[in-house]
Gaussian input, Z-matrix of N, CA and C with variables (Angstrom, degrees):
# hf/3-21g

backbone

0 1
 N
 C     1     B1
 C     2     B2     1     A1
 N     3     B3     2     A2     1     D1
 C     4     B4     3     A3     2     D2
 C     5     B5     4     A4     3     D3
 N     6     B6     5     A5     4     D4
 C     7     B7     6     A6     5     D5
 C     8     B8     7     A7     6     D6
 N     9     B9     8     A8     7     D7
 C    10    B10     9     A9     8     D8
 C    11    B11    10    A10     9     D9
 N    12    B12    11    A11    10    D10
 C    13    B13    12    A12    11    D11
 C    14    B14    13    A13    12    D12
 N    15    B15    14    A14    13    D13
 C    16    B16    15    A15    14    D14
 C    17    B17    16    A16    15    D15
 N    18    B18    17    A17    16    D16
 C    19    B19    18    A18    17    D17
 C    20    B20    19    A19    18    D18
 N    21    B21    20    A20    19    D19
 C    22    B22    21    A21    20    D20
 C    23    B23    22    A22    21    D21
 N    24    B24    23    A23    22    D22
 C    25    B25    24    A24    23    D23
 C    26    B26    25    A25    24    D24
 N    27    B27    26    A26    25    D25
 C    28    B28    27    A27    26    D26
 C    29    B29    28    A28    27    D27
 N    30    B30    29    A29    28    D28
 C    31    B31    30    A30    29    D29
 C    32    B32    31    A31    30    D30
 N    33    B33    32    A32    31    D31
 C    34    B34    33    A33    32    D32
 C    35    B35    34    A34    33    D33
 N    36    B36    35    A35    34    D34
 C    37    B37    36    A36    35    D35
 C    38    B38    37    A37    36    D36
 N    39    B39    38    A38    37    D37
 C    40    B40    39    A39    38    D38
 C    41    B41    40    A40    39    D39
 N    42    B42    41    A41    40    D40
 C    43    B43    42    A42    41    D41
 C    44    B44    43    A43    42    D42
 N    45    B45    44    A44    43    D43
 C    46    B46    45    A45    44    D44
 C    47    B47    46    A46    45    D45
 N    48    B48    47    A47    46    D46
 C    49    B49    48    A48    47    D47
 C    50    B50    49    A49    48    D48
 N    51    B51    50    A50    49    D49
 C    52    B52    51    A51    50    D50
 C    53    B53    52    A52    51    D51
 N    54    B54    53    A53    52    D52
 C    55    B55    54    A54    53    D53
 C    56    B56    55    A55    54    D54
 N    57    B57    56    A56    55    D55
 C    58    B58    57    A57    56    D56
 C    59    B59    58    A58    57    D57
 N    60    B60    59    A59    58    D58
 C    61    B61    60    A60    59    D59
 C    62    B62    61    A61    60    D60
 N    63    B63    62    A62    61    D61
 C    64    B64    63    A63    62    D62
 C    65    B65    64    A64    63    D63
 N    66    B66    65    A65    64    D64
 C    67    B67    66    A66    65    D65
 C    68    B68    67    A67    66    D66
 N    69    B69    68    A68    67    D67
 C    70    B70    69    A69    68    D68
 C    71    B71    70    A70    69    D69
 N    72    B72    71    A71    70    D70
 C    73    B73    72    A72    71    D71
 C    74    B74    73    A73    72    D72
 N    75    B75    74    A74    73    D73
 C    76    B76    75    A75    74    D74
 C    77    B77    76    A76    75    D75
 N    78    B78    77    A77    76    D76
 C    79    B79    78    A78    77    D77
 C    80    B80    79    A79    78    D78
 N    81    B81    80    A80    79    D79
 C    82    B82    81    A81    80    D80
 C    83    B83    82    A82    81    D81
 N    84    B84    83    A83    82    D82
 C    85    B85    84    A84    83    D83
 C    86    B86    85    A85    84    D84
 N    87    B87    86    A86    85    D85
 C    88    B88    87    A87    86    D86
 C    89    B89    88    A88    87    D87
 N    90    B90    89    A89    88    D88
 C    91    B91    90    A90    89    D89
 C    92    B92    91    A91    90    D90
 N    93    B93    92    A92    91    D91
 C    94    B94    93    A93    92    D92
 C    95    B95    94    A94    93    D93
 N    96    B96    95    A95    94    D94
 C    97    B97    96    A96    95    D95
 C    98    B98    97    A97    96    D96
 N    99    B99    98    A98    97    D97
 C   100   B100    99    A99    98    D98
 C   101   B101   100   A100    99    D99
 N   102   B102   101   A101   100   D100
 C   103   B103   102   A102   101   D101
 C   104   B104   103   A103   102   D102
 N   105   B105   104   A104   103   D103
 C   106   B106   105   A105   104   D104
 C   107   B107   106   A106   105   D105
 N   108   B108   107   A107   106   D106
 C   109   B109   108   A108   107   D107
 C   110   B110   109   A109   108   D108
 N   111   B111   110   A110   109   D109
 C   112   B112   111   A111   110   D110
 C   113   B113   112   A112   111   D111
 N   114   B114   113   A113   112   D112
 C   115   B115   114   A114   113   D113
 C   116   B116   115   A115   114   D114
 N   117   B117   116   A116   115   D115
 C   118   B118   117   A117   116   D116
 C   119   B119   118   A118   117   D117
 N   120   B120   119   A119   118   D118
 C   121   B121   120   A120   119   D119
 C   122   B122   121   A121   120   D120
 N   123   B123   122   A122   121   D121
 C   124   B124   123   A123   122   D122
 C   125   B125   124   A124   123   D123
 N   126   B126   125   A125   124   D124
 C   127   B127   126   A126   125   D125
 C   128   B128   127   A127   126   D126
 N   129   B129   128   A128   127   D127
 C   130   B130   129   A129   128   D128
 C   131   B131   130   A130   129   D129
 N   132   B132   131   A131   130   D130
 C   133   B133   132   A132   131   D131
 C   134   B134   133   A133   132   D132
 N   135   B135   134   A134   133   D133
 C   136   B136   135   A135   134   D134
 C   137   B137   136   A136   135   D135
 N   138   B138   137   A137   136   D136
 C   139   B139   138   A138   137   D137
 C   140   B140   139   A139   138   D138
 N   141   B141   140   A140   139   D139
 C   142   B142   141   A141   140   D140
 C   143   B143   142   A142   141   D141
 N   144   B144   143   A143   142   D142
 C   145   B145   144   A144   143   D143
 C   146   B146   145   A145   144   D144
 N   147   B147   146   A146   145   D145
 C   148   B148   147   A147   146   D146
 C   149   B149   148   A148   147   D147
 N   150   B150   149   A149   148   D148
 C   151   B151   150   A150   149   D149
 C   152   B152   151   A151   150   D150
 N   153   B153   152   A152   151   D151
 C   154   B154   153   A153   152   D152
 C   155   B155   154   A154   153   D153
 N   156   B156   155   A155   154   D154
 C   157   B157   156   A156   155   D155
 C   158   B158   157   A157   156   D156
 N   159   B159   158   A158   157   D157
 C   160   B160   159   A159   158   D158
 C   161   B161   160   A160   159   D159
 N   162   B162   161   A161   160   D160
 C   163   B163   162   A162   161   D161
 C   164   B164   163   A163   162   D162
 N   165   B165   164   A164   163   D163
 C   166   B166   165   A165   164   D164
 C   167   B167   166   A166   165   D165
 N   168   B168   167   A167   166   D166
 C   169   B169   168   A168   167   D167
 C   170   B170   169   A169   168   D168
 N   171   B171   170   A170   169   D169
 C   172   B172   171   A171   170   D170
 C   173   B173   172   A172   171   D171
 N   174   B174   173   A173   172   D172
 C   175   B175   174   A174   173   D173
 C   176   B176   175   A175   174   D174
 N   177   B177   176   A176   175   D175
 C   178   B178   177   A177   176   D176
 C   179   B179   178   A178   177   D177
 N   180   B180   179   A179   178   D178
 C   181   B181   180   A180   179   D179
 C   182   B182   181   A181   180   D180
 N   183   B183   182   A182   181   D181
 C   184   B184   183   A183   182   D182
 C   185   B185   184   A184   183   D183
 N   186   B186   185   A185   184   D184
 C   187   B187   186   A186   185   D185
 C   188   B188   187   A187   186   D186
 N   189   B189   188   A188   187   D187
 C   190   B190   189   A189   188   D188
 C   191   B191   190   A190   189   D189
 N   192   B192   191   A191   190   D190
 C   193   B193   192   A192   191   D191
 C   194   B194   193   A193   192   D192
 N   195   B195   194   A194   193   D193
 C   196   B196   195   A195   194   D194
 C   197   B197   196   A196   195   D195
 N   198   B198   197   A197   196   D196
 C   199   B199   198   A198   197   D197
 C   200   B200   199   A199   198   D198
 N   201   B201   200   A200   199   D199
 C   202   B202   201   A201   200   D200
 C   203   B203   202   A202   201   D201
 N   204   B204   203   A203   202   D202
 C   205   B205   204   A204   203   D203
 C   206   B206   205   A205   204   D204
 N   207   B207   206   A206   205   D205
 C   208   B208   207   A207   206   D206
 C   209   B209   208   A208   207   D207
 N   210   B210   209   A209   208   D208
 C   211   B211   210   A210   209   D209
 C   212   B212   211   A211   210   D210
 N   213   B213   212   A212   211   D211
 C   214   B214   213   A213   212   D212
 C   215   B215   214   A214   213   D213
 N   216   B216   215   A215   214   D214
 C   217   B217   216   A216   215   D215
 C   218   B218   217   A217   216   D216
 N   219   B219   218   A218   217   D217
 C   220   B220   219   A219   218   D218
 C   221   B221   220   A220   219   D219
 N   222   B222   221   A221   220   D220
 C   223   B223   222   A222   221   D221
 C   224   B224   223   A223   222   D222
 N   225   B225   224   A224   223   D223
 C   226   B226   225   A225   224   D224
 C   227   B227   226   A226   225   D225
 N   228   B228   227   A227   226   D226
 C   229   B229   228   A228   227   D227
 C   230   B230   229   A229   228   D228
 N   231   B231   230   A230   229   D229
 C   232   B232   231   A231   230   D230
 C   233   B233   232   A232   231   D231
 N   234   B234   233   A233   232   D232
 C   235   B235   234   A234   233   D233
 C   236   B236   235   A235   234   D234
 N   237   B237   236   A236   235   D235
 C   238   B238   237   A237   236   D236
 C   239   B239   238   A238   237   D237
 N   240   B240   239   A239   238   D238
 C   241   B241   240   A240   239   D239
 C   242   B242   241   A241   240   D240
 N   243   B243   242   A242   241   D241
 C   244   B244   243   A243   242   D242
 C   245   B245   244   A244   243   D243
 N   246   B246   245   A245   244   D244
 C   247   B247   246   A246   245   D245
 C   248   B248   247   A247   246   D246
 N   249   B249   248   A248   247   D247
 C   250   B250   249   A249   248   D248
 C   251   B251   250   A250   249   D249
 N   252   B252   251   A251   250   D250
 C   253   B253   252   A252   251   D251
 C   254   B254   253   A253   252   D252
 N   255   B255   254   A254   253   D253
 C   256   B256   255   A255   254   D254
 C   257   B257   256   A256   255   D255
 N   258   B258   257   A257   256   D256
 C   259   B259   258   A258   257   D257
 C   260   B260   259   A259   258   D258
 N   261   B261   260   A260   259   D259
 C   262   B262   261   A261   260   D260
 C   263   B263   262   A262   261   D261
 N   264   B264   263   A263   262   D262
 C   265   B265   264   A264   263   D263
 C   266   B266   265   A265   264   D264
 N   267   B267   266   A266   265   D265
 C   268   B268   267   A267   266   D266
 C   269   B269   268   A268   267   D267
 N   270   B270   269   A269   268   D268
 C   271   B271   270   A270   269   D269
 C   272   B272   271   A271   270   D270
 N   273   B273   272   A272   271   D271
 C   274   B274   273   A273   272   D272
 C   275   B275   274   A274   273   D273
 N   276   B276   275   A275   274   D274
 C   277   B277   276   A276   275   D275
 C   278   B278   277   A277   276   D276
 N   279   B279   278   A278   277   D277
 C   280   B280   279   A279   278   D278
 C   281   B281   280   A280   279   D279
 N   282   B282   281   A281   280   D280
 C   283   B283   282   A282   281   D281
 C   284   B284   283   A283   282   D282
 N   285   B285   284   A284   283   D283
 C   286   B286   285   A285   284   D284
 C   287   B287   286   A286   285   D285
 N   288   B288   287   A287   286   D286
 C   289   B289   288   A288   287   D287
 C   290   B290   289   A289   288   D288
 N   291   B291   290   A290   289   D289
 C   292   B292   291   A291   290   D290
 C   293   B293   292   A292   291   D291
 N   294   B294   293   A293   292   D292
 C   295   B295   294   A294   293   D293
 C   296   B296   295   A295   294   D294
 N   297   B297   296   A296   295   D295
 C   298   B298   297   A297   296   D296
 C   299   B299   298   A298   297   D297
 N   300   B300   299   A299   298   D298
 C   301   B301   300   A300   299   D299
 C   302   B302   301   A301   300   D300
 N   303   B303   302   A302   301   D301
 C   304   B304   303   A303   302   D302
 C   305   B305   304   A304   303   D303
 N   306   B306   305   A305   304   D304
 C   307   B307   306   A306   305   D305
 C   308   B308   307   A307   306   D306
 N   309   B309   308   A308   307   D307
 C   310   B310   309   A309   308   D308
 C   311   B311   310   A310   309   D309
 N   312   B312   311   A311   310   D310
 C   313   B313   312   A312   311   D311
 C   314   B314   313   A313   312   D312

   B1=1.3659
   B2=1.5012
   B3=1.3164
   B4=1.4072
   B5=1.6048
   B6=1.2836
   B7=1.4845
   B8=1.5309
   B9=1.3513
   B10=1.4812
   B11=1.5087
   B12=1.3330
   B13=1.4757
   B14=1.5508
   B15=1.3233
   B16=1.5155
   B17=1.5194
   B18=1.3741
   B19=1.4802
   B20=1.5138
   B21=1.3099
   B22=1.5016
   B23=1.5700
   B24=1.2543
   B25=1.4990
   B26=1.4778
   B27=1.3381
   B28=1.4614
   B29=1.5428
   B30=1.3758
   B31=1.4312
   B32=1.5353
   B33=1.3321
   B34=1.3944
   B35=1.5867
   B36=1.3129
   B37=1.4180
   B38=1.5357
   B39=1.2859
   B40=1.4582
   B41=1.5508
   B42=1.3416
   B43=1.4730
   B44=1.5479
   B45=1.3474
   B46=1.4153
   B47=1.4996
   B48=1.3690
   B49=1.3907
   B50=1.4790
   B51=1.4419
   B52=1.3679
   B53=1.5287
   B54=1.3235
   B55=1.5598
   B56=1.5152
   B57=1.3859
   B58=1.3576
   B59=1.5231
   B60=1.3826
   B61=1.4503
   B62=1.5645
   B63=1.3625
   B64=1.4434
   B65=1.5615
   B66=1.2737
   B67=1.4893
   B68=1.6232
   B69=1.3235
   B70=1.4940
   B71=1.5588
   B72=1.2888
   B73=1.4665
   B74=1.5677
   B75=1.3515
   B76=1.4819
   B77=1.5102
   B78=1.3233
   B79=1.3875
   B80=1.5358
   B81=1.2707
   B82=1.5100
   B83=1.4330
   B84=1.3936
   B85=1.4154
   B86=1.6264
   B87=1.3056
   B88=1.5012
   B89=1.5153
   B90=1.3555
   B91=1.4720
   B92=1.4988
   B93=1.3250
   B94=1.5033
   B95=1.4495
   B96=1.3288
   B97=1.4727
   B98=1.5200
   B99=1.3638
   B100=1.3853
   B101=1.5409
   B102=1.3556
   B103=1.4448
   B104=1.6111
   B105=1.3324
   B106=1.4296
   B107=1.4399
   B108=1.3206
   B109=1.4368
   B110=1.4708
   B111=1.3988
   B112=1.3918
   B113=1.5540
   B114=1.3764
   B115=1.4663
   B116=1.5231
   B117=1.3632
   B118=1.5175
   B119=1.5694
   B120=1.3086
   B121=1.4940
   B122=1.5081
   B123=1.3245
   B124=1.4745
   B125=1.5398
   B126=1.2981
   B127=1.4932
   B128=1.4413
   B129=1.3266
   B130=1.4660
   B131=1.4952
   B132=1.3594
   B133=1.4437
   B134=1.4510
   B135=1.3556
   B136=1.3652
   B137=1.6130
   B138=1.2889
   B139=1.5052
   B140=1.4708
   B141=1.4369
   B142=1.4532
   B143=1.5109
   B144=1.2597
   B145=1.4252
   B146=1.4858
   B147=1.3881
   B148=1.4045
   B149=1.6026
   B150=1.3021
   B151=1.4677
   B152=1.4474
   B153=1.4198
   B154=1.4538
   B155=1.5602
   B156=1.2635
   B157=1.4657
   B158=1.4982
   B159=1.4302
   B160=1.3406
   B161=1.5982
   B162=1.2939
   B163=1.4639
   B164=1.5757
   B165=1.3120
   B166=1.4554
   B167=1.6452
   B168=1.4351
   B169=1.4684
   B170=1.6141
   B171=1.2481
   B172=1.5042
   B173=1.4980
   B174=1.3229
   B175=1.4267
   B176=1.5477
   B177=1.3452
   B178=1.4381
   B179=1.5998
   B180=1.2864
   B181=1.4979
   B182=1.5227
   B183=1.3288
   B184=1.4115
   B185=1.5830
   B186=1.3190
   B187=1.5259
   B188=1.5244
   B189=1.2837
   B190=1.4038
   B191=1.5837
   B192=1.3146
   B193=1.3734
   B194=1.4962
   B195=1.2882
   B196=1.4940
   B197=1.5157
   B198=1.4338
   B199=1.4294
   B200=1.5798
   B201=1.2985
   B202=1.4493
   B203=1.4778
   B204=1.3046
   B205=1.4207
   B206=1.5378
   B207=1.3706
   B208=1.4524
   B209=1.5029
   B210=1.3545
   B211=1.4925
   B212=1.4888
   B213=1.2238
   B214=1.5082
   B215=1.5732
   B216=1.2803
   B217=1.5299
   B218=1.4624
   B219=1.3450
   B220=1.4444
   B221=1.4372
   B222=1.4459
   B223=1.4568
   B224=1.5239
   B225=1.2199
   B226=1.5126
   B227=1.5581
   B228=1.2463
   B229=1.5472
   B230=1.5366
   B231=1.3239
   B232=1.3861
   B233=1.5362
   B234=1.3203
   B235=1.4562
   B236=1.5079
   B237=1.3490
   B238=1.5011
   B239=1.5380
   B240=1.2813
   B241=1.4470
   B242=1.4951
   B243=1.3011
   B244=1.4996
   B245=1.6021
   B246=1.2745
   B247=1.5039
   B248=1.4678
   B249=1.3645
   B250=1.4652
   B251=1.5321
   B252=1.2343
   B253=1.4085
   B254=1.6220
   B255=1.3222
   B256=1.4269
   B257=1.6185
   B258=1.3338
   B259=1.5790
   B260=1.4849
   B261=1.4011
   B262=1.3491
   B263=1.5260
   B264=1.4158
   B265=1.4219
   B266=1.5211
   B267=1.3662
   B268=1.4035
   B269=1.5337
   B270=1.3887
   B271=1.4472
   B272=1.5342
   B273=1.3628
   B274=1.4584
   B275=1.4755
   B276=1.3742
   B277=1.3611
   B278=1.4884
   B279=1.2969
   B280=1.4406
   B281=1.5281
   B282=1.3967
   B283=1.4363
   B284=1.5066
   B285=1.3451
   B286=1.4463
   B287=1.6040
   B288=1.3046
   B289=1.4654
   B290=1.4539
   B291=1.2787
   B292=1.4911
   B293=1.5235
   B294=1.3417
   B295=1.4337
   B296=1.5545
   B297=1.2632
   B298=1.4846
   B299=1.4924
   B300=1.2964
   B301=1.4451
   B302=1.4918
   B303=1.3721
   B304=1.4844
   B305=1.5757
   B306=1.3539
   B307=1.4211
   B308=1.4719
   B309=1.4124
   B310=1.4843
   B311=1.5091
   B312=1.3666
   B313=1.3992
   B314=1.5182
   A1=111.89
   A2=120.83
   A3=124.57
   A4=106.63
   A5=116.03
   A6=125.85
   A7=112.18
   A8=115.31
   A9=119.33
   A10=109.01
   A11=115.65
   A12=118.64
   A13=111.92
   A14=111.41
   A15=119.13
   A16=106.67
   A17=115.47
   A18=119.03
   A19=108.88
   A20=118.54
   A21=118.20
   A22=105.22
   A23=121.23
   A24=119.19
   A25=110.87
   A26=123.19
   A27=120.14
   A28=108.09
   A29=118.71
   A30=120.53
   A31=112.20
   A32=115.52
   A33=119.15
   A34=111.24
   A35=114.56
   A36=123.19
   A37=111.74
   A38=117.36
   A39=123.84
   A40=110.73
   A41=115.55
   A42=116.30
   A43=114.22
   A44=114.35
   A45=119.33
   A46=115.66
   A47=118.28
   A48=123.28
   A49=110.27
   A50=119.44
   A51=121.44
   A52=110.75
   A53=109.64
   A54=116.95
   A55=105.37
   A56=116.19
   A57=114.93
   A58=112.30
   A59=118.26
   A60=121.36
   A61=114.21
   A62=111.68
   A63=119.56
   A64=112.61
   A65=117.00
   A66=118.88
   A67=108.00
   A68=110.17
   A69=109.60
   A70=110.80
   A71=115.40
   A72=118.99
   A73=116.31
   A74=114.41
   A75=116.18
   A76=112.13
   A77=118.59
   A78=119.04
   A79=115.08
   A80=113.87
   A81=121.55
   A82=108.23
   A83=118.18
   A84=123.02
   A85=112.48
   A86=115.10
   A87=117.89
   A88=112.54
   A89=118.40
   A90=121.62
   A91=106.19
   A92=119.45
   A93=124.06
   A94=111.77
   A95=114.06
   A96=120.95
   A97=109.30
   A98=119.61
   A99=120.44
   A100=111.60
   A101=117.36
   A102=123.12
   A103=107.38
   A104=118.20
   A105=118.68
   A106=115.77
   A107=119.57
   A108=124.13
   A109=114.99
   A110=113.63
   A111=122.15
   A112=112.69
   A113=113.59
   A114=119.38
   A115=109.74
   A116=116.80
   A117=117.26
   A118=114.74
   A119=111.70
   A120=116.36
   A121=111.22
   A122=118.43
   A123=122.53
   A124=113.64
   A125=115.89
   A126=120.27
   A127=115.41
   A128=115.29
   A129=120.58
   A130=112.39
   A131=117.62
   A132=125.07
   A133=110.14
   A134=119.93
   A135=125.93
   A136=111.03
   A137=113.48
   A138=121.96
   A139=109.50
   A140=115.47
   A141=119.44
   A142=110.93
   A143=116.95
   A144=118.55
   A145=110.76
   A146=120.27
   A147=122.47
   A148=106.74
   A149=119.89
   A150=116.12
   A151=112.76
   A152=116.16
   A153=120.33
   A154=112.41
   A155=116.81
   A156=121.85
   A157=111.04
   A158=119.90
   A159=122.78
   A160=110.66
   A161=116.19
   A162=123.45
   A163=113.13
   A164=110.98
   A165=117.02
   A166=100.76
   A167=109.13
   A168=111.74
   A169=110.78
   A170=112.45
   A171=119.45
   A172=109.82
   A173=120.49
   A174=117.12
   A175=113.75
   A176=117.42
   A177=119.01
   A178=112.24
   A179=115.18
   A180=121.42
   A181=106.90
   A182=115.45
   A183=120.58
   A184=114.04
   A185=114.11
   A186=115.55
   A187=110.28
   A188=119.51
   A189=121.69
   A190=111.25
   A191=115.58
   A192=127.11
   A193=119.05
   A194=115.41
   A195=125.84
   A196=104.66
   A197=115.32
   A198=122.21
   A199=114.70
   A200=120.63
   A201=126.76
   A202=114.23
   A203=117.87
   A204=117.36
   A205=113.44
   A206=121.64
   A207=121.27
   A208=111.51
   A209=118.11
   A210=120.04
   A211=110.97
   A212=119.23
   A213=123.48
   A214=105.12
   A215=116.14
   A216=120.51
   A217=107.87
   A218=120.04
   A219=119.47
   A220=114.14
   A221=117.79
   A222=123.01
   A223=108.29
   A224=117.98
   A225=121.72
   A226=113.42
   A227=115.95
   A228=118.10
   A229=109.38
   A230=117.87
   A231=120.31
   A232=112.34
   A233=114.57
   A234=120.32
   A235=113.82
   A236=114.46
   A237=116.65
   A238=110.74
   A239=117.96
   A240=119.61
   A241=107.48
   A242=119.28
   A243=120.33
   A244=114.16
   A245=115.38
   A246=118.44
   A247=114.61
   A248=118.51
   A249=120.42
   A250=108.44
   A251=123.97
   A252=124.14
   A253=108.39
   A254=117.89
   A255=121.59
   A256=107.31
   A257=112.99
   A258=115.45
   A259=106.52
   A260=122.15
   A261=121.19
   A262=116.56
   A263=115.08
   A264=121.12
   A265=113.27
   A266=116.27
   A267=115.65
   A268=118.61
   A269=112.55
   A270=117.30
   A271=108.35
   A272=119.51
   A273=120.72
   A274=112.67
   A275=119.44
   A276=125.35
   A277=108.88
   A278=120.54
   A279=124.43
   A280=116.56
   A281=112.55
   A282=116.06
   A283=109.58
   A284=119.93
   A285=122.91
   A286=106.79
   A287=110.28
   A288=120.54
   A289=110.23
   A290=113.75
   A291=119.76
   A292=102.10
   A293=115.90
   A294=120.14
   A295=112.30
   A296=112.34
   A297=117.77
   A298=109.91
   A299=114.17
   A300=121.92
   A301=110.43
   A302=118.33
   A303=124.73
   A304=107.28
   A305=121.51
   A306=122.90
   A307=118.37
   A308=110.92
   A309=115.86
   A310=107.15
   A311=114.96
   A312=123.64
   A313=110.72
   D1=138.07
   D2=-175.49
   D3=-79.55
   D4=152.09
   D5=177.40
   D6=-43.66
   D7=-51.61
   D8=-173.96
   D9=-65.12
   D10=-40.05
   D11=178.12
   D12=-57.33
   D13=-43.78
   D14=-177.33
   D15=-61.68
   D16=-50.58
   D17=-179.50
   D18=-59.67
   D19=-39.97
   D20=-175.46
   D21=-68.77
   D22=-46.59
   D23=175.79
   D24=-55.52
   D25=-41.27
   D26=-175.57
   D27=-70.83
   D28=-38.40
   D29=176.80
   D30=-63.33
   D31=-39.52
   D32=-179.04
   D33=-65.37
   D34=-41.50
   D35=178.75
   D36=-67.98
   D37=-45.27
   D38=-167.30
   D39=-79.78
   D40=-43.48
   D41=-173.12
   D42=-128.32
   D43=8.64
   D44=172.70
   D45=74.30
   D46=28.84
   D47=176.59
   D48=-88.44
   D49=124.81
   D50=178.14
   D51=-108.06
   D52=128.23
   D53=179.29
   D54=-133.61
   D55=158.52
   D56=173.94
   D57=-73.92
   D58=155.05
   D59=-168.93
   D60=-58.33
   D61=-34.37
   D62=-176.99
   D63=-88.19
   D64=17.74
   D65=-174.71
   D66=-62.89
   D67=148.77
   D68=171.63
   D69=-95.76
   D70=175.90
   D71=-177.47
   D72=-52.17
   D73=-41.03
   D74=178.07
   D75=-68.56
   D76=-38.64
   D77=177.34
   D78=-66.20
   D79=-34.51
   D80=173.84
   D81=-62.78
   D82=-54.69
   D83=-178.66
   D84=-58.09
   D85=-42.96
   D86=174.93
   D87=-58.91
   D88=-37.23
   D89=-177.61
   D90=-69.07
   D91=-43.23
   D92=177.35
   D93=-56.66
   D94=-50.95
   D95=-179.53
   D96=-59.37
   D97=-44.85
   D98=178.86
   D99=-57.18
   D100=-46.34
   D101=-177.92
   D102=-63.52
   D103=-44.95
   D104=173.07
   D105=-57.19
   D106=-42.76
   D107=174.61
   D108=-53.25
   D109=-45.62
   D110=177.00
   D111=-60.37
   D112=-47.93
   D113=-177.99
   D114=-65.14
   D115=-41.53
   D116=177.11
   D117=-58.29
   D118=-31.87
   D119=-179.99
   D120=-82.40
   D121=-39.19
   D122=-163.86
   D123=-112.02
   D124=-30.74
   D125=-177.24
   D126=-153.08
   D127=75.69
   D128=-176.90
   D129=-61.62
   D130=-35.80
   D131=179.74
   D132=-59.68
   D133=-42.43
   D134=-177.93
   D135=-67.24
   D136=-38.29
   D137=175.80
   D138=-60.24
   D139=-50.88
   D140=179.71
   D141=-60.92
   D142=-36.15
   D143=-177.69
   D144=-68.44
   D145=-39.78
   D146=179.82
   D147=-68.46
   D148=-40.19
   D149=178.29
   D150=-61.80
   D151=-41.10
   D152=175.33
   D153=-57.94
   D154=-47.40
   D155=-176.27
   D156=-68.57
   D157=-31.33
   D158=177.35
   D159=-79.32
   D160=-6.14
   D161=-178.12
   D162=60.37
   D163=46.07
   D164=176.79
   D165=-85.18
   D166=131.42
   D167=-170.71
   D168=-69.31
   D169=144.48
   D170=-177.13
   D171=-58.67
   D172=-47.15
   D173=-177.72
   D174=-60.28
   D175=-33.77
   D176=175.06
   D177=-66.32
   D178=-36.86
   D179=177.69
   D180=-61.46
   D181=-52.51
   D182=-179.23
   D183=-60.53
   D184=-37.74
   D185=173.75
   D186=-67.64
   D187=-34.63
   D188=-177.58
   D189=-66.33
   D190=-29.34
   D191=-178.63
   D192=-91.49
   D193=-3.80
   D194=-179.52
   D195=-68.91
   D196=139.57
   D197=175.92
   D198=-56.21
   D199=-35.36
   D200=179.24
   D201=-68.99
   D202=-16.06
   D203=-174.44
   D204=-60.65
   D205=131.63
   D206=-175.73
   D207=-70.47
   D208=-19.02
   D209=175.24
   D210=-89.21
   D211=161.22
   D212=172.24
   D213=-75.33
   D214=158.29
   D215=178.18
   D216=-56.27
   D217=-39.80
   D218=-176.55
   D219=-67.60
   D220=-39.92
   D221=178.01
   D222=-68.23
   D223=-48.53
   D224=-177.63
   D225=-62.31
   D226=-39.87
   D227=176.02
   D228=-73.18
   D229=-36.96
   D230=177.57
   D231=-62.61
   D232=-42.04
   D233=175.31
   D234=-61.69
   D235=-40.90
   D236=178.45
   D237=-67.24
   D238=-33.02
   D239=178.10
   D240=-70.23
   D241=-45.53
   D242=176.45
   D243=-60.10
   D244=-48.36
   D245=173.47
   D246=-59.52
   D247=-42.09
   D248=176.00
   D249=-63.19
   D250=-39.44
   D251=-176.76
   D252=-68.03
   D253=-33.85
   D254=178.52
   D255=-68.28
   D256=-39.11
   D257=-179.24
   D258=-67.13
   D259=-42.69
   D260=178.26
   D261=-58.31
   D262=-42.29
   D263=174.81
   D264=-58.88
   D265=-45.05
   D266=176.89
   D267=-64.82
   D268=-32.47
   D269=179.72
   D270=-73.54
   D271=-35.74
   D272=173.92
   D273=-60.89
   D274=-40.24
   D275=179.52
   D276=-66.62
   D277=-45.91
   D278=-177.15
   D279=-65.24
   D280=-33.33
   D281=-177.25
   D282=-117.60
   D283=36.04
   D284=-178.01
   D285=-70.54
   D286=134.62
   D287=178.46
   D288=-115.96
   D289=152.49
   D290=-173.38
   D291=-90.66
   D292=148.15
   D293=179.64
   D294=-63.68
   D295=145.32
   D296=-178.42
   D297=-84.10
   D298=125.45
   D299=-178.18
   D300=-58.65
   D301=131.89
   D302=175.83
   D303=92.81
   D304=-3.00
   D305=178.52
   D306=-101.63
   D307=9.47
   D308=-177.90
   D309=-71.29
   D310=142.64
   D311=179.29
   D312=-117.42

């Protein structure tokens, strides 16, 4: 599975973003930003819950929401989510463990 497909699957599972399987990085980022935009308008608590569960650092969230940020809040938070998913994917690859025999369900 390609890296972008893995990130896409993580984003779909974690925050409910749906993108076509062959989406490129920009399309995936746009889909994330669209989802963040909706959550900022309709359910900020849900967005903050997602950011917390994804372990996006608080100081990065605060910086993304600062008035002087050249990106909009939606774009900045979307980029943070995308970057965090990339970090998670790299960590999973680095610390991949083999399944324990006899523990299959």
